[in-house]
C-alpha positions in Angstrom: 120.9 86.9 121.3 117.7 88.6 122.4 115.2 86.3 124.2 112.0 85.8 122.3 108.8 87.3 123.7 107.0 84.0 124.3 110.0 82.8 126.4 110.1 86.1 128.2 106.4 85.9 129.1 106.8 82.2 130.2 109.8 83.0 132.3 108.2 85.9 134.0 105.2 83.8 135.0 107.5 81.0 136.2 109.6 83.4 138.3 106.5 84.9 139.9 105.1 81.5 140.7 108.5 80.3 142.1 109.0 83.4 144.3 105.5 83.0 145.7 106.1 79.3 146.4 109.4 80.0 148.1 107.9 82.7 150.3 105.0 80.5 151.2 107.4 77.6 152.1 109.7 79.8 154.3 106.8 81.4 156.1 105.1 78.2 156.9 108.4 76.4 157.8 109.5 79.1 160.2 106.1 79.9 161.9 104.5 76.5 162.1 107.0 75.0 164.7 106.8 78.0 167.0 103.0 78.0 166.8 103.0 74.2 167.5 105.2 74.6 170.6 102.9 77.4 171.8 99.9 75.2 171.5 101.5 72.2 173.1 102.7 74.3 176.0 99.3 75.6 176.7 98.0 72.0 176.6 100.7 70.8 179.1 100.0 73.7 181.4 96.3 72.8 181.7 96.9 69.0 181.8 96.9 66.8 184.9 99.1 63.7 185.8 101.9 64.5 183.3 105.4 65.1 184.7 107.6 67.9 183.5 110.3 65.5 182.1 108.0 63.2 180.3 106.0 66.2 178.9 109.2 67.8 177.5 110.2 64.5 175.9 106.9 64.1 174.3 106.9 67.7 173.1 110.3 67.3 171.5 109.2 64.1 169.7 106.0 65.6 168.5 107.9 68.7 167.3 110.4 66.7 165.3 107.7 64.5 163.8 105.6 67.6 162.9 108.6 69.4 161.3 109.4 66.3 159.2 105.8 65.9 158.1 105.6 69.7 157.4 108.7 69.7 155.4 107.5 66.8 153.2 104.1 68.4 152.7 105.6 71.8 151.8 108.0 70.2 149.3 105.2 68.3 147.7 102.9 71.3 147.7 105.5 73.7 146.3 106.4 71.3 143.6 102.8 70.8 142.7 102.1 74.6 142.7 105.2 75.3 140.5 104.2 72.6 138.1 100.6 74.0 137.9 102.0 77.5 137.5 104.2 76.4 134.7 101.3 74.7 132.9 99.1 77.8 133.4 101.9 80.1 132.2 102.4 78.0 129.1 98.6 78.2 128.3 98.3 81.9 129.0 101.5 82.6 126.9 100.2 80.6 124.0 96.8 82.3 124.2 98.4 85.7 124.2 100.9 85.0 121.5 98.5 83.4 119.0 96.7 86.8 118.1 100.0 88.6 118.3 101.6 86.2 115.8 98.5 86.7 113.6 99.0 90.5 113.7 102.7 90.1 112.9 101.9 87.9 109.9 99.3 90.4 108.7 101.6 93.4 109.0 104.2 91.5 106.9 101.6 90.8 104.2 100.5 94.4 104.3 104.1 95.6 103.9 104.4 93.2 100.9 101.4 94.9 99.3 98.7 92.3 100.2 96.2 94.8 101.6 93.2 92.6 101.7 94.5 90.5 104.6 92.3 90.3 107.7 93.3 89.5 111.2 90.8 87.4 113.3 89.6 89.5 116.2 90.3 87.8 119.6 88.2 88.0 122.7 90.6 90.1 124.8 89.6 93.8 124.4 93.2 95.1 124.1 94.2 92.5 121.5 90.9 92.9 119.7 91.5 96.7 119.5 95.0 96.0 118.0 93.6 93.5 115.5 90.8 95.9 114.5 93.4 98.7 114.0 95.5 96.5 111.7 92.4 95.5 109.7 91.4 99.2 109.4 95.0 100.0 108.2 94.8 97.3 105.6 91.5 98.5 104.3 92.7 102.1 104.2 95.8 101.1 102.3 93.8 99.0 99.9 91.5 101.9 99.2 94.5 104.2 98.7 96.1 101.7 96.3 92.9 101.4 94.3 92.5 105.2 94.0 96.2 105.4 93.0 95.7 102.8 90.3 92.5 104.5 89.1 94.3 107.9 89.1 97.1 106.5 86.9 94.5 105.1 84.5 92.6 108.3 84.4 95.7 110.4 83.8 96.8 108.1 81.0 93.3 108.4 79.5 93.3 112.2 79.7 96.8 112.4 78.2 95.9 110.0 75.4 93.4 112.3 73.7 95.6 115.4 73.2 98.7 113.3 72.4 96.7 111.4 69.8 95.5 114.7 68.3 99.0 116.1 68.3 100.4 113.0 66.7 97.8 113.1 64.0 98.5 116.8 63.2 102.2 116.2 63.1 101.9 113.2 60.9 99.5 115.1 58.7 102.0 118.0 58.4 104.8 115.6 57.5 102.7 113.7 54.9 101.4 117.0 53.5 97.8 116.2 54.4 97.6 119.4 56.5 98.9 122.7 55.3 101.1 124.6 57.8 98.4 127.3 58.1 97.6 129.4 61.2 94.5 127.3 61.8 96.6 124.1 61.9 99.1 125.6 64.3 96.2 127.0 66.4 94.8 123.5 66.8 98.3 122.3 67.8 98.5 125.1 70.3 95.1 124.2 71.8 96.1 120.6 72.4 99.4 121.8 74.0 97.5 124.2 76.3 95.3 121.3 77.3 98.3 119.3 78.3 99.8 122.2 80.1 96.5 122.8 82.0 96.3 119.1 82.9 99.8 119.2 84.3 99.0 122.3 86.3 95.8 120.9 87.7 97.5 117.6 88.7 100.1 119.6 90.5 97.5 121.7 92.3 95.5 118.6 93.2 98.6 117.0 94.7 99.4 120.0 96.8 95.8 120.4 97.9 95.4 116.8 99.0 98.7 116.9 100.8 97.6 120.2 102.4 100.5 121.9 100.7 98.5 124.7 99.0 100.1 128.1 99.3 97.3 130.0 100.9 97.5 133.6 101.8 94.3 134.5 103.7 93.4 138.1 104.2 90.3 140.0 105.2 88.0 139.7 102.2 84.4 140.1 101.1 83.0 136.9 99.7 80.3 138.7 97.8 82.9 140.9 96.1 84.9 137.8 95.1 81.7 136.3 93.6 81.1 139.5 91.6 84.7 139.4 90.4 84.4 135.8 89.2 81.1 136.6 87.4 82.6 139.6 85.7 85.6 137.5 84.5 83.2 135.0 82.7 80.5 137.4 81.6 81.7 137.6 78.0 81.6 133.8 77.7 78.0 133.7 79.0 77.0 136.3 76.4 78.6 134.3 73.6 76.8 131.2 74.8 73.5 133.1 75.1 73.1 132.0 78.7 71.8 134.6 81.2 74.1 135.3 84.2 72.4 136.8 87.3 74.5 138.1 90.1 72.8 138.5 93.5 75.7 139.5 95.8 75.0 142.9 97.3 75.3 142.0 101.0 78.8 142.0 102.3 80.1 138.7 103.6 83.3 139.2 105.7 85.6 136.2 105.6 89.3 135.5 106.0 90.4 133.9 102.7 92.9 133.8 99.9 91.1 135.9 97.3 92.9 134.4 94.3 92.2 130.8 95.4 88.5 131.6 96.1 88.1 133.3 92.8 89.6 130.2 91.2 87.0 128.1 93.0 84.1 130.3 91.9 85.4 130.6 88.3 85.5 126.8 88.1 81.9 126.5 89.4 80.6 129.2 87.0 82.5 127.6 84.1 80.9 124.2 84.9 77.5 125.8 85.2 77.9 127.4 81.8 78.9 124.1 80.1 75.9 122.4 81.7 73.3 125.0 80.7 72.0 125.2 77.1 71.4 128.5 75.3 68.5 130.4 76.7 69.1 129.0 80.2 70.1 130.9 83.4 73.0 130.7 85.8 72.7 132.5 89.2 75.5 133.4 91.6 74.4 134.6 95.0 76.2 135.4 98.3 74.6 135.2 101.7 75.3 134.8 105.4 74.6 131.4 106.8 75.1 131.2 110.6 78.8 130.9 111.3 79.6 130.6 107.5 79.5 132.8 104.5 78.1 131.1 101.5 78.2 131.6 97.7 76.1 129.3 95.6 76.1 128.9 91.8 72.8 127.5 90.5 71.9 126.7 86.9 68.9 125.5 84.8 71.0 122.9 83.0 71.2 119.1 82.8 71.1 118.5 86.5 72.5 115.6 88.5 71.2 112.3 89.7 71.2 111.7 93.5 74.0 109.1 93.3 76.2 111.5 91.4 76.0 114.4 93.9 79.0 113.2 95.9 80.9 111.5 93.0 81.2 114.7 90.9 84.0 115.7 93.3 86.0 112.6 92.4 89.0 113.0 90.1 88.1 112.7 86.4 84.5 111.6 87.2 81.9 112.8 84.8 78.2 112.1 85.6 76.2 110.5 82.8 74.6 113.1 80.6 77.1 115.8 81.6 78.9 117.5 78.7 82.5 116.5 78.3 84.8 119.4 79.0 86.8 119.7 75.9 89.3 122.1 77.5 89.0 120.9 81.0 91.0 118.3 82.9 88.1 116.8 84.9 89.6 117.5 88.3 88.5 121.1 88.8 85.8 120.3 91.3 88.2 118.1 93.3 90.6 121.0 93.5 87.8 123.5 94.3 86.7 121.4 97.2 90.2 120.9 98.6 90.8 124.7 98.4 87.6 125.4 100.3 88.5 122.7 102.9 91.9 124.2 103.2 90.1 127.4 104.4 88.1 125.4 106.9 85.0 125.4 104.6 83.6 123.1 102.0 81.9 122.8 98.6 78.7 120.8 98.3 76.3 119.9 95.5 72.6 119.6 95.3 70.1 119.0 92.4 66.5 118.3 91.8 67.5 115.5 89.4 68.4 115.1 85.7 67.1 118.0 83.7 66.3 120.2 86.7 69.6 122.0 87.1 72.1 121.9 89.9 73.5 124.1 92.7 77.0 124.2 94.1 77.5 125.9 97.4 80.8 127.3 98.7 80.9 127.7 102.5 83.7 129.6 104.3 83.9 130.5 108.0 83.1 134.1 108.8 85.7 136.3 110.4 85.7 136.2 114.2 84.4 139.8 114.5 81.7 139.2 111.9 80.5 136.0 113.7 80.1 138.0 116.9 78.1 140.7 115.1 75.9 138.0 113.5 75.3 136.3 116.9 74.3 139.7 118.5 72.0 140.4 115.6 70.3 137.0 116.1 69.9 137.6 119.8 68.4 141.0 119.4 
């Protein structure tokens, strides 16, 4: 059976103390008589009136008495030192094992799903670092579990709406409330497409957050990708009577997956269209920004409050006052940001406040050759 750690620590301290005591005992026991004889010989050589015979007898008696007293003192001293070492070893072992036992208990609770457990931080720096790491792990797992639970609830909510609509249409067709007309089947098809899109978006989100997106970066012009995304949605802007301005004439050389980046820009343009009322304007522009190429999509729509600028990238989050995307899944911005980060870039949001429009900026690293050219241009 494997020896427990406290007993191993205690035994190691005891062995060290015992070895030290034995070495000390042997050293003193062997050297002390010789040193004593040397000192007595020097005293006899310098003395007067003492015969050689009587001096030798006295020296032998003193030596025996000294050896006996020395042995007794060493035995008592070694015994006392070992006893003290045992007590200190027990105290130190207990002091070390108490925080380790707390860490073990906490890890078992975390493994059982109790993520809110907290380990007291001891005074020892190494043990304090271990306890802090365990507490950080528990907090991270608690946050992950909370987001997982929230995601399940959000997915269930998103599924409930189209499923309820499909159930209503099917029951209406069975009961004869709805006639099996092309319009009815068109409505059924819309709800099915919404479910299909939600499934695809959830799959894309899972791959993006697990860094499993299938990216195929090539040399590309970010401005050209912006123009392509704007051309794709131009008919929808005309139908909604929203002006679309494209300011992307300057080439922005990046290394990116064109299809994925167009997906990101299409999502941002679609969101801007939904947030902008008729008569408003949406602008898409491409520029060089230091070591990054940037495309921003700005609108004159409902805008965002400051506390919503970061949260709009959360799954299924909809800022107050934002139009509900009837055909969207609510995770497009989350996927867009993950795609940009998969390229080494990012997507950020800014706004002057509610009613003052919003701007979403896509930043991607420039190609190496292009970064060199930009640096030389700045120096000159």
